[in-house]
C-alpha positions, 0 to 999 in steps of 0.5 A: 570888372572895374571901370574908372574915368580920369581927366574929364573937364569937370574933374579936378587935377590930382596932386602930382609934382608937376601940378604942384609946380604949376599950382594947378592941383585941385583945379578943374581940367576944363574944356580947353584941349590946349591947356596942359595942367600938371602932367596933362589929362593923360600924363606926359603933358598930353592935353588931348589924345585918342586911342585904345591901349591894352595891357599885355595880359589884356586885363586892363584897357584904356580908351582915350576919348579926347577930353578924358579916358575910361579904364576898364580892368577885368578882375581874375575870378575869385578875387574880391574887391 
């Protein structure tokens, strides 16, 4: 199992064409849910979002909690890494 977090207020905006364009690469996302930086916390310009998304294989789950998301990936048995 692998758990990652993305888009939380204390994390920095990744380098992406949209964040490079508005010069927000490396800035912190911050607490303002109406401030969209780059492609937003959730991609596609979303500044805040709530919900649960599962992949078709049910191995990948994303839980969106308003200010950030948590991704849980279940690995196949026998896979190292």
